[in-house]
MIMIVO-125124 format. One line per field, with one value per residue: x, y, z of N, C-alpha, C, O, CB in turn; residue in three letters. Coordinates in steps of 0.001 Angstrom, whole numbers. Glycine has a CB too. Layout:
% MIMIVO-125124
n_u X / ...
n_v Y / ...
n_w Z / ...
ca_u X / ...
ca_v Y / ...
ca_w Z / ...
c_u X / ...
c_v Y / ...
c_w Z / ...
o_u X / ...
o_v Y / ...
o_w Z / ...
cb_u X / ...
cb_v Y / ...
cb_w Z / ...
aa ala / ...
END
This chain:
% MIMIVO-125124
n_u 9516 / 10231 / 11457 / 11482 / 12609 / 10362 / 9528 / 8812 / 8420 / 6634 / 4318 / 1937 / 1149 / 725 / -1213 / -3274 / -3543 / -4453 / -6680 / -8070 / -8619 / -10371 / -12493 / -14823 / -15853 / -16314 / -19732 / -19537 / -18281 / -18263 / -19696 / -18185 / -15813 / -14519 / -14640 / -12784 / -10426 / -10304 / -9714 / -7100 / -5679 / -5418 / -3077 / -1561 / -1523 / -39 / 2113 / 3385 / 3590 / 6135 / 7975 / 8183 / 10604 / 10508 / 9393 / 8881 / 8993 / 8106 / 7699 / 6215 / 7517 / 6596 / 7356 / 7628 / 5409 / 3490 / 2785 / 2245 / 2494 / 4087 / 3430 / 4815 / 5905 / 8762 / 7809 / 8893 / 12315 / 12146 / 10255 / 7835 / 5096 / 3002 / 876 / -438 / -801 / -740 / -1369 / -1299 / -1474 / -1009 / 1586 / 3259 / 2560 / 4065 / 6608 / 6751 / 6170 / 8375 / 10601 / 9988 / 10400 / 13065 / 14294 / 13229 / 14854 / 17355 / 17281 / 17346 / 14696 / 12447 / 9739 / 6786 / 3581 / 280 / -2986 / -6236 / -9361 / -11892 / -13188 / -11329 / -8988 / -6327 / -6258 / -6133 / -3859 / -1915 / -1957 / -1216 / 1604 / 2854 / 1789 / 503 / -2935 / -3386 / -5148 / -8723 / -10566 / -13454 / -14788 / -17044 / -20339 / -21063 / -18430 / -15209 / -12028 / -8964 / -6107 / -2540 / 460 / 4040 / 6852 / 10274
n_v -14426 / -12725 / -9820 / -8795 / -7196 / -7129 / -9148 / -9834 / -12499 / -12983 / -12030 / -13573 / -14257 / -11735 / -10665 / -12385 / -11879 / -9139 / -9522 / -10994 / -9113 / -7551 / -8812 / -8674 / -5801 / -2581 / -1162 / 1309 / 1477 / 2252 / 178 / 77 / 1071 / -704 / -3217 / -1501 / -1845 / -4545 / -5516 / -4262 / -5839 / -8237 / -11011 / -10788 / -8052 / -7120 / -8276 / -6288 / -4024 / -4379 / -3638 / -818 / 1305 / 3150 / 1868 / 1010 / -1402 / -4113 / -7525 / -9308 / -12373 / -15575 / -18663 / -19532 / -18414 / -15765 / -12925 / -10397 / -7125 / -4022 / -1493 / 1080 / 4332 / 6103 / 9633 / 11824 / 13608 / 13851 / 12667 / 9940 / 7705 / 5573 / 3041 / 769 / -1171 / -4173 / -6466 / -9130 / -8323 / -5200 / -5402 / -6404 / -4765 / -2574 / -3363 / -3632 / -969 / 361 / -774 / 330 / 3020 / 3048 / 2477 / 4651 / 6523 / 5923 / 6460 / 9176 / 10364 / 12163 / 12509 / 10848 / 10230 / 9151 / 7406 / 6831 / 5313 / 6579 / 4603 / 2434 / 251 / 983 / 3721 / 4243 / 3107 / 4749 / 7071 / 6369 / 5968 / 8203 / 9606 / 12632 / 13911 / 15366 / 16108 / 16258 / 14245 / 14527 / 11625 / 10225 / 11439 / 10284 / 9319 / 9636 / 10243 / 10143 / 11765 / 11415 / 12472 / 11737 / 13339 / 13254
n_w 10713 / 7743 / 6015 / 2696 / -291 / -2867 / -5596 / -9200 / -9074 / -6948 / -7677 / -7901 / -5466 / -3968 / -5752 / -4760 / -2169 / -2235 / -3635 / -2000 / 257 / -1056 / -1224 / 203 / 366 / 1872 / 2185 / 1388 / -1024 / -4301 / -6601 / -9415 / -8683 / -6703 / -8878 / -10327 / -9063 / -8259 / -10813 / -11240 / -9325 / -10254 / -11205 / -13842 / -13975 / -11926 / -12324 / -14126 / -12721 / -11912 / -14013 / -13627 / -13093 / -10638 / -8607 / -5226 / -3332 / -613 / 732 / 3343 / 4806 / 6083 / 7288 / 4691 / 3545 / 1970 / 3783 / 4203 / 2405 / 950 / -1384 / -3284 / -5119 / -6249 / -6244 / -7099 / -7158 / -4232 / -2766 / -2158 / -2897 / -1079 / -2199 / -1587 / 1357 / 3212 / 5840 / 7486 / 10179 / 12393 / 13387 / 11555 / 9345 / 10319 / 10339 / 7559 / 6624 / 7993 / 6449 / 4023 / 4518 / 4878 / 2871 / 1269 / 2546 / 1753 / -811 / -621 / -499 / 1236 / 1990 / 2313 / 976 / 1159 / 716 / 2084 / 3389 / 5936 / 7371 / 7028 / 8102 / 7707 / 8222 / 11011 / 11416 / 9890 / 11086 / 13805 / 13100 / 12846 / 10406 / 8942 / 8424 / 5646 / 3657 / 2511 / 426 / -1682 / -3340 / -4231 / -3612 / -936 / -66 / 942 / 280 / 2263 / 2732 / 3682 / 4945 / 5618 / 6856 / 7090
ca_u 9008 / 11313 / 10771 / 12572 / 12153 / 9213 / 10068 / 7612 / 8264 / 5548 / 3052 / 706 / 758 / 456 / -2672 / -4525 / -3457 / -5077 / -8141 / -8589 / -8956 / -11522 / -13660 / -16066 / -15519 / -17104 / -20481 / -19416 / -17583 / -19345 / -19105 / -17211 / -14343 / -13851 / -14294 / -11297 / -9660 / -10035 / -8928 / -5482 / -5044 / -5338 / -1613 / -1127 / -1283 / 557 / 3514 / 3473 / 4307 / 7529 / 8582 / 8357 / 11898 / 10541 / 8762 / 9618 / 7951 / 8686 / 6792 / 6702 / 7250 / 6560 / 7201 / 7544 / 4142 / 3293 / 1582 / 2121 / 3389 / 3705 / 4057 / 4639 / 6663 / 9230 / 7096 / 9927 / 13497 / 12028 / 8783 / 7416 / 3680 / 2631 / -469 / -1146 / -221 / -1778 / -859 / -2365 / -1538 / -278 / 2863 / 3764 / 2485 / 4864 / 7869 / 6796 / 6398 / 9914 / 11280 / 9601 / 10748 / 14574 / 14698 / 13361 / 16093 / 18585 / 17141 / 17198 / 13595 / 12217 / 8175 / 6015 / 2307 / -600 / -4387 / -7138 / -10764 / -11840 / -13563 / -10323 / -8052 / -4916 / -6583 / -5640 / -2606 / -1140 / -2078 / -384 / 2866 / 3095 / 1404 / -407 / -3673 / -3364 / -6424 / -9991 / -11362 / -14794 / -14416 / -18482 / -21055 / -20781 / -16992 / -14187 / -10267 / -7870 / -4428 / -1775 / 1651 / 5251 / 8035 / 11623
ca_v -13592 / -12102 / -8987 / -8740 / -6722 / -7662 / -9180 / -10422 / -14070 / -13140 / -11461 / -14283 / -14261 / -10517 / -10751 / -13537 / -11330 / -7839 / -10079 / -11128 / -7742 / -6735 / -9943 / -7946 / -4603 / -1810 / -763 / 2885 / 1823 / 2043 / -1116 / 348 / 1233 / -2160 / -3567 / -1467 / -2252 / -6098 / -5705 / -3776 / -6774 / -9167 / -11315 / -10091 / -6628 / -6897 / -8512 / -5036 / -3153 / -4557 / -3097 / 649 / 1632 / 3863 / 901 / 759 / -2593 / -5178 / -8500 / -10129 / -13902 / -16256 / -20158 / -19506 / -17873 / -14206 / -12419 / -8943 / -6454 / -2928 / -1121 / 2312 / 4858 / 7525 / 10656 / 12828 / 13187 / 13989 / 12321 / 8757 / 7124 / 4344 / 2922 / -348 / -1926 / -4988 / -7412 / -9855 / -7806 / -3962 / -5313 / -6827 / -3616 / -1506 / -3658 / -2998 / 454 / 784 / -1109 / 1538 / 4407 / 2877 / 2433 / 5936 / 7470 / 5375 / 6933 / 10499 / 10686 / 12709 / 12492 / 9961 / 10424 / 7612 / 7666 / 5702 / 5996 / 6797 / 3209 / 1298 / 29 / 1861 / 4887 / 4292 / 2661 / 5917 / 8064 / 6032 / 6020 / 9324 / 10318 / 13693 / 14236 / 16772 / 16835 / 15356 / 14557 / 13573 / 10577 / 10367 / 12191 / 9425 / 8616 / 10629 / 9850 / 10915 / 12154 / 11553 / 12642 / 11732 / 13958 / 12951
ca_w 9660 / 6955 / 5137 / 1832 / -1382 / -3570 / -6961 / -9806 / -8733 / -6008 / -8350 / -7831 / -3977 / -4025 / -6243 / -4251 / -869 / -2452 / -4219 / -781 / 775 / -1974 / -1175 / 1016 / 366 / 2550 / 1365 / 972 / -2403 / -5248 / -7329 / -10436 / -7654 / -6564 / -10108 / -11116 / -7884 / -8650 / -12191 / -11137 / -8515 / -11360 / -11469 / -15125 / -13808 / -10899 / -12803 / -14968 / -11862 / -11406 / -14714 / -13277 / -12185 / -9775 / -7802 / -3964 / -2686 / -149 / 1186 / 4709 / 4303 / 7125 / 6581 / 2916 / 2933 / 1787 / 4965 / 3934 / 1633 / 926 / -2787 / -3645 / -5834 / -6174 / -7478 / -7396 / -6017 / -2633 / -2298 / -2694 / -2474 / -854 / -2955 / -1041 / 2471 / 3692 / 6317 / 8820 / 11670 / 12259 / 13683 / 10150 / 8381 / 10881 / 9823 / 6016 / 6547 / 8380 / 5346 / 2818 / 4891 / 5511 / 1497 / 925 / 2966 / 959 / -2142 / -477 / -526 / 2816 / 2277 / 2035 / 1000 / 984 / 1059 / 2758 / 3846 / 7350 / 7896 / 6775 / 9193 / 7418 / 8683 / 12273 / 11264 / 9218 / 12124 / 14648 / 12719 / 12533 / 9130 / 9390 / 7747 / 4984 / 2837 / 2457 / -1146 / -2081 / -4183 / -4260 / -2498 / 260 / 194 / 1281 / 630 / 3446 / 2219 / 4781 / 4849 / 6528 / 6627 / 7828
c_u 10633 / 10877 / 11932 / 11830 / 11251 / 9869 / 8948 / 7341 / 6916 / 4276 / 1625 / -30 / 308 / -1051 / -3680 / -4572 / -4447 / -6583 / -8953 / -9167 / -10166 / -12688 / -14901 / -15609 / -16981 / -18150 / -20619 / -18740 / -18414 / -18803 / -17995 / -15479 / -13693 / -14022 / -12714 / -10384 / -8994 / -9242 / -7352 / -5112 / -4981 / -3616 / -1073 / -751 / -306 / 2172 / 4069 / 3965 / 5965 / 8536 / 9063 / 10093 / 11658 / 9894 / 9617 / 8395 / 8729 / 7364 / 7479 / 6257 / 7467 / 6365 / 6961 / 6356 / 4028 / 2165 / 1579 / 2655 / 2929 / 4260 / 3766 / 6068 / 7407 / 8297 / 8013 / 11086 / 13260 / 10794 / 8504 / 5937 / 3549 / 1013 / -1001 / -226 / -1137 / -859 / -1923 / -2418 / -885 / 980 / 3644 / 3739 / 3612 / 6455 / 8186 / 7099 / 7827 / 11075 / 11273 / 10478 / 12599 / 15186 / 14462 / 14158 / 17319 / 18601 / 16825 / 15797 / 13069 / 10841 / 7842 / 4530 / 1530 / -2062 / -4850 / -8506 / -10903 / -12325 / -12476 / -9225 / -6810 / -5119 / -5972 / -4431 / -1697 / -1260 / -1199 / 1023 / 3221 / 2879 / 604 / -1586 / -3461 / -4273 / -7540 / -10250 / -12611 / -14498 / -16067 / -19011 / -20865 / -19353 / -15938 / -12589 / -9920 / -6678 / -3637 / -182 / 2824 / 6257 / 9011 / 12728
c_v -12803 / -11072 / -8676 / -7763 / -7515 / -7962 / -9759 / -11691 / -14172 / -12540 / -12522 / -14089 / -12820 / -10398 / -11297 / -12480 / -10000 / -8563 / -10672 / -10142 / -7005 / -7904 / -9382 / -6829 / -3787 / -1236 / 762 / 2951 / 1554 / 952 / -876 / 713 / 7 / -2849 / -3049 / -1678 / -3999 / -6042 / -5348 / -4839 / -8093 / -9760 / -10744 / -8613 / -6019 / -7289 / -6896 / -4121 / -3320 / -4068 / -1420 / 805 / 2284 / 3101 / 790 / -274 / -3879 / -6172 / -8954 / -11609 / -14750 / -17817 / -20043 / -18925 / -16158 / -13773 / -10864 / -8270 / -4992 / -2476 / 260 / 2522 / 5786 / 8289 / 11487 / 12594 / 13326 / 13168 / 10933 / 8655 / 6123 / 4073 / 1794 / -1008 / -2774 / -6051 / -8143 / -9164 / -6363 / -4278 / -5785 / -5507 / -2897 / -1956 / -3502 / -1668 / 1056 / 261 / 64 / 2748 / 4113 / 3028 / 3865 / 6720 / 7111 / 6427 / 8457 / 11313 / 11057 / 12693 / 11506 / 10190 / 9210 / 8324 / 6409 / 6250 / 5893 / 5387 / 2239 / 1323 / 811 / 3311 / 5350 / 4132 / 3980 / 6826 / 7657 / 5880 / 7169 / 10320 / 11496 / 13640 / 15456 / 17319 / 16077 / 15487 / 13723 / 12815 / 10403 / 11040 / 11317 / 9009 / 9452 / 9992 / 10759 / 10832 / 12274 / 11658 / 12450 / 12214 / 13513 / 13343
c_w 9009 / 6117 / 3901 / 604 / -2295 / -5056 / -7833 / -9515 / -7726 / -6342 / -7785 / -6119 / -3441 / -4331 / -5395 / -2972 / -1129 / -3013 / -2735 / 434 / 211 / -1946 / -600 / 1380 / 1350 / 1611 / 895 / -445 / -3019 / -6102 / -8663 / -9650 / -7468 / -7786 / -10328 / -10239 / -8184 / -10048 / -12014 / -10277 / -9073 / -11283 / -12646 / -14709 / -12760 / -11398 / -13491 / -14048 / -11645 / -12691 / -14657 / -12382 / -10763 / -8546 / -6400 / -3289 / -1801 / 372 / 2585 / 4233 / 5916 / 6675 / 5315 / 2527 / 3031 / 3075 / 4918 / 2805 / 1491 / -578 / -2790 / -4569 / -5554 / -7021 / -8120 / -6529 / -4582 / -2171 / -2901 / -2171 / -2230 / -1325 / -2377 / 147 / 3135 / 4481 / 7301 / 10121 / 11411 / 12556 / 12573 / 9397 / 8812 / 10461 / 8299 / 6104 / 7018 / 7251 / 4266 / 3242 / 4761 / 3565 / 688 / 1309 / 2299 / -155 / -1954 / -291 / 1015 / 2883 / 1558 / 1933 / 598 / 1284 / 1542 / 2915 / 5085 / 7764 / 7514 / 8060 / 8961 / 7946 / 10010 / 12064 / 10957 / 10324 / 13505 / 14557 / 12298 / 11386 / 9910 / 8218 / 7032 / 4100 / 2977 / 948 / -1381 / -3349 / -4827 / -3450 / -1229 / 486 / 86 / 1297 / 1564 / 2768 / 3329 / 4056 / 5661 / 6141 / 7576 / 7259
o_u 11675 / 9894 / 13093 / 10607 / 11538 / 10610 / 8023 / 6194 / 6235 / 3315 / 546 / -1183 / -468 / -1930 / -4797 / -5724 / -5254 / -7611 / -10167 / -9980 / -10810 / -13693 / -15991 / -15034 / -18137 / -17832 / -21525 / -18579 / -19324 / -17594 / -17056 / -14351 / -12597 / -12944 / -11723 / -9259 / -7857 / -8149 / -6474 / -3890 / -4518 / -2804 / -13 / 280 / 114 / 3189 / 5208 / 4811 / 6769 / 9752 / 9941 / 10438 / 12424 / 9866 / 10820 / 7270 / 9716 / 6218 / 8666 / 5259 / 8379 / 5478 / 5933 / 6105 / 4410 / 1027 / 847 / 3403 / 1786 / 5317 / 2685 / 6954 / 7029 / 7952 / 8021 / 11140 / 14105 / 10525 / 8881 / 5542 / 3942 / 81 / -2205 / 939 / -2187 / 184 / -3022 / -3256 / -259 / 1788 / 4846 / 4767 / 4325 / 7354 / 9294 / 8174 / 8326 / 12199 / 12264 / 11169 / 13320 / 16226 / 15174 / 14376 / 18266 / 19575 / 16192 / 15704 / 13289 / 10489 / 8320 / 4080 / 1991 / -2274 / -4289 / -8803 / -10111 / -11672 / -12786 / -8824 / -6234 / -4131 / -5445 / -3701 / -792 / -238 / -598 / 1715 / 3955 / 3422 / 177 / -1209 / -3353 / -4355 / -7365 / -10180 / -12714 / -13996 / -16152 / -18364 / -20356 / -19206 / -15779 / -12115 / -10391 / -6303 / -3911 / 226 / 2704 / 6785 / 8712 / 13812
o_v -12486 / -11326 / -8367 / -7620 / -8707 / -7148 / -10231 / -12122 / -15196 / -12489 / -12104 / -13881 / -12786 / -10129 / -10794 / -12166 / -9776 / -7964 / -10726 / -10443 / -6119 / -7808 / -9735 / -6651 / -4186 / -849 / 1269 / 4013 / 794 / 824 / -1657 / 574 / -320 / -3442 / -3767 / -1709 / -4462 / -6593 / -6025 / -4958 / -9026 / -8834 / -10140 / -8087 / -4864 / -6746 / -6507 / -3336 / -2463 / -4078 / -880 / 402 / 2050 / 3709 / 530 / 22 / -4484 / -5724 / -8991 / -11993 / -14498 / -18195 / -20549 / -18843 / -15470 / -14215 / -10218 / -8980 / -4630 / -2941 / 693 / 1700 / 6518 / 7941 / 11824 / 11831 / 12949 / 13186 / 10712 / 9332 / 5339 / 4756 / 1679 / -1334 / -2337 / -6481 / -7770 / -9386 / -6213 / -3499 / -5534 / -5118 / -2473 / -1134 / -3321 / -1213 / 2057 / 756 / 600 / 3373 / 5088 / 3559 / 4241 / 7714 / 7896 / 7124 / 9061 / 12511 / 10256 / 12897 / 11192 / 10397 / 8361 / 9390 / 5314 / 7413 / 5125 / 4972 / 1066 / 2273 / 1297 / 4034 / 6447 / 5019 / 4252 / 7510 / 8507 / 5693 / 7215 / 11417 / 11442 / 13334 / 16523 / 18499 / 15068 / 16544 / 12500 / 13380 / 10487 / 11383 / 11990 / 8216 / 10027 / 9366 / 11886 / 9780 / 13212 / 11132 / 13116 / 11748 / 13375 / 13128
o_w 9582 / 5422 / 4171 / 593 / -2407 / -5607 / -7171 / -9632 / -7673 / -5575 / -7364 / -5741 / -2486 / -3512 / -5283 / -2674 / -227 / -2695 / -2539 / 1307 / 773 / -2650 / -1051 / 2454 / 1487 / 487 / 234 / -1045 / -2690 / -6298 / -8822 / -10124 / -7923 / -7809 / -10459 / -10737 / -8275 / -10180 / -12549 / -10366 / -8416 / -11307 / -12484 / -15127 / -12697 / -10967 / -13233 / -14478 / -11279 / -12504 / -15330 / -11272 / -9828 / -7476 / -6407 / -2888 / -2218 / 423 / 2909 / 3624 / 6703 / 5910 / 4865 / 1325 / 3977 / 3232 / 5668 / 2132 / 1770 / -1002 / -2392 / -4801 / -4639 / -8150 / -9304 / -5564 / -3770 / -970 / -4052 / -1222 / -3094 / -902 / -2609 / -81 / 3606 / 3988 / 7710 / 10995 / 10362 / 12051 / 12658 / 8843 / 7903 / 10288 / 7794 / 5712 / 6503 / 7171 / 3771 / 2437 / 4547 / 3175 / -244 / 616 / 2259 / -439 / -2820 / -24 / 1923 / 4045 / 468 / 3060 / -165 / 1862 / 1523 / 2641 / 5632 / 8722 / 7721 / 8733 / 9934 / 8081 / 10198 / 12506 / 11747 / 10382 / 14162 / 15558 / 11310 / 11256 / 11064 / 7087 / 7637 / 3756 / 3660 / 322 / -1281 / -4321 / -6052 / -2461 / -332 / 1415 / -991 / 2245 / 1718 / 2252 / 4077 / 3021 / 6690 / 5131 / 8762 / 7801
cb_u 7674 / 11995 / 10193 / 13140 / 13140 / 7868 / 11425 / 7625 / 9805 / 5916 / 3333 / 1119 / 2030 / 1331 / -2756 / -4037 / -1783 / -4100 / -7848 / -7777 / -7820 / -10932 / -13257 / -16644 / -15226 / -16339 / -21449 / -18427 / -16398 / -19755 / -20476 / -17935 / -14612 / -14471 / -15369 / -10867 / -10857 / -11590 / -9600 / -5071 / -5644 / -5800 / -1370 / -2357 / -2484 / -147 / 3464 / 2138 / 3623 / 7788 / 7964 / 6785 / 12837 / 10015 / 8680 / 10038 / 7069 / 9786 / 6580 / 5812 / 8667 / 5519 / 6093 / 7544 / 2841 / 2574 / 1985 / 2613 / 3545 / 4142 / 3441 / 4385 / 6218 / 10735 / 5981 / 9421 / 14740 / 11827 / 7596 / 8370 / 2782 / 2921 / -409 / -1484 / 346 / -2786 / 346 / -1854 / -595 / -733 / 3143 / 2800 / 1140 / 4572 / 8105 / 5429 / 5339 / 10320 / 10706 / 7759 / 9985 / 14963 / 13888 / 12560 / 16414 / 18432 / 15998 / 17796 / 12958 / 12794 / 7294 / 6290 / 2032 / -113 / -5258 / -6594 / -12007 / -12762 / -14971 / -9499 / -7726 / -4518 / -7876 / -6125 / -2583 / -1744 / -3668 / -765 / 3148 / 3916 / 417 / 424 / -4552 / -2346 / -6243 / -11369 / -10331 / -16245 / -13621 / -19091 / -22687 / -21569 / -16663 / -14606 / -9054 / -7645 / -4190 / -2076 / 1624 / 5650 / 7897 / 11861
cb_v -12356 / -13033 / -7595 / -10392 / -6354 / -6539 / -10051 / -10369 / -14731 / -12645 / -11542 / -15989 / -14773 / -9892 / -11514 / -15681 / -11001 / -6696 / -11615 / -11693 / -6886 / -6282 / -11244 / -8616 / -4171 / -836 / -1221 / 3809 / 1246 / 3352 / -1969 / 1781 / 1757 / -3076 / -2958 / -153 / -2130 / -7047 / -4659 / -2135 / -6828 / -8261 / -12717 / -10109 / -6098 / -7698 / -9926 / -4532 / -3307 / -6263 / -3480 / 1135 / 2665 / 5029 / -505 / 2364 / -3404 / -4713 / -9729 / -9577 / -14500 / -15672 / -21053 / -21016 / -18607 / -13822 / -12939 / -8315 / -7145 / -2207 / -1896 / 3294 / 5089 / 7730 / 11716 / 14248 / 14019 / 15628 / 13469 / 7551 / 7165 / 4107 / 2777 / -1409 / -1076 / -5609 / -6967 / -11407 / -8851 / -2863 / -5969 / -8023 / -2738 / -1373 / -4935 / -3083 / 1063 / 31 / -2366 / 2090 / 4924 / 761 / 1254 / 6431 / 7422 / 3705 / 6117 / 10912 / 9670 / 14285 / 13726 / 9139 / 11502 / 6050 / 8191 / 5220 / 5462 / 8096 / 2693 / 1553 / -1435 / 1976 / 4884 / 3457 / 1550 / 6541 / 8218 / 5187 / 5197 / 9220 / 9315 / 15253 / 14152 / 16911 / 17021 / 15880 / 14149 / 14501 / 9125 / 9397 / 12438 / 8202 / 7515 / 11231 / 10024 / 10144 / 13632 / 10230 / 13472 / 10663 / 15335 / 11645
cb_w 10436 / 6153 / 5993 / 1360 / -1968 / -3570 / -7063 / -11103 / -7858 / -4797 / -10295 / -8272 / -3093 / -4943 / -7393 / -3851 / -373 / -3677 / -5595 / -404 / 554 / -3850 / -258 / 2285 / -1345 / 3237 / 1787 / 2118 / -2912 / -6079 / -7940 / -11376 / -6059 / -5409 / -11115 / -11837 / -6432 / -8844 / -13408 / -10435 / -7299 / -12935 / -11564 / -16299 / -13554 / -9700 / -14099 / -15631 / -10579 / -10923 / -15586 / -12093 / -12974 / -10204 / -8626 / -2989 / -4120 / 990 / 58 / 6375 / 2820 / 8005 / 7084 / 2127 / 3763 / 12 / 6753 / 4892 / 328 / 2181 / -4149 / -2304 / -6573 / -6653 / -6938 / -7215 / -6182 / -2131 / -2840 / -2287 / -3149 / 629 / -4545 / -2244 / 3435 / 2459 / 6860 / 9327 / 12908 / 13064 / 14843 / 9377 / 8385 / 12626 / 10185 / 5170 / 7354 / 9966 / 4841 / 2795 / 6728 / 6729 / 823 / 1058 / 4501 / 352 / -2962 / -1506 / -1235 / 3236 / 1934 / 2802 / 242 / 2397 / -105 / 4244 / 3296 / 7910 / 7305 / 5195 / 9350 / 5673 / 8732 / 13184 / 10144 / 7745 / 12447 / 14973 / 11897 / 12694 / 7916 / 9521 / 8313 / 4333 / 1259 / 3474 / -2526 / -2377 / -3268 / -4193 / -2832 / 172 / -733 / 2769 / -688 / 5071 / 1389 / 5879 / 4606 / 6911 / 6645 / 8051
aa met / glu / ile / ile / lys / ala / thr / arg / glu / phe / ser / lys / glu / ile / ser / lys / leu / met / leu / leu / asp / leu / lys / asn / pro / asn / ser / ser / phe / pro / pro / glu / ile / ile / asn / asn / phe / arg / glu / his / ala / lys / glu / glu / asn / ile / ile / lys / glu / phe / glu / asn / pro / lys / leu / ile / ala / phe / ile / ala / ile / asp / lys / asn / lys / leu / ile / gly / phe / val / val / gly / tyr / glu / lys / asp / pro / ser / ser / ala / met / ile / his / tyr / ile / ser / ala / lys / ser / asn / glu / val / lys / lys / glu / leu / leu / asp / ser / phe / ile / lys / glu / cys / lys / val / lys / lys / val / asn / arg / ile / ile / thr / asp / thr / phe / glu / phe / met / asp / asn / asn / asn / phe / phe / lys / ser / asn / gly / phe / thr / leu / thr / lys / lys / glu / asn / val / thr / pro / thr / leu / glu / met / leu / trp / tyr / glu / leu / asn / phe
END
């Protein structure tokens, strides 16, 4: 397996992986939120993300196949936000996260924030990788977003 910086050439594969993640969403998500996620996951919208100079993104490739990715952005000179991390295993996610952190350090960023939901795998993943829960936000009366932060 190899971790490399993501480029627009991988937009189609990133889109496929995101849409696969959204194939059977948790029933706690309102349909309009899932529809917005699916719209954002379309290849043409992923391609647009690569125009952002603040993009920080890495992919995991195994045997010429995309098996995971992490996408985020520099928010300001000292912080970045992970918008999406997905992989076939937590080991692959960990390597993607390590690459994201390393890039942040190069850019002098010392804080990463991210969000997830209690029922998602990433909730435990972030906690087990040193992220601290900083706040909870009601998205709907039955759906709560969890915000995490990692300082280094």
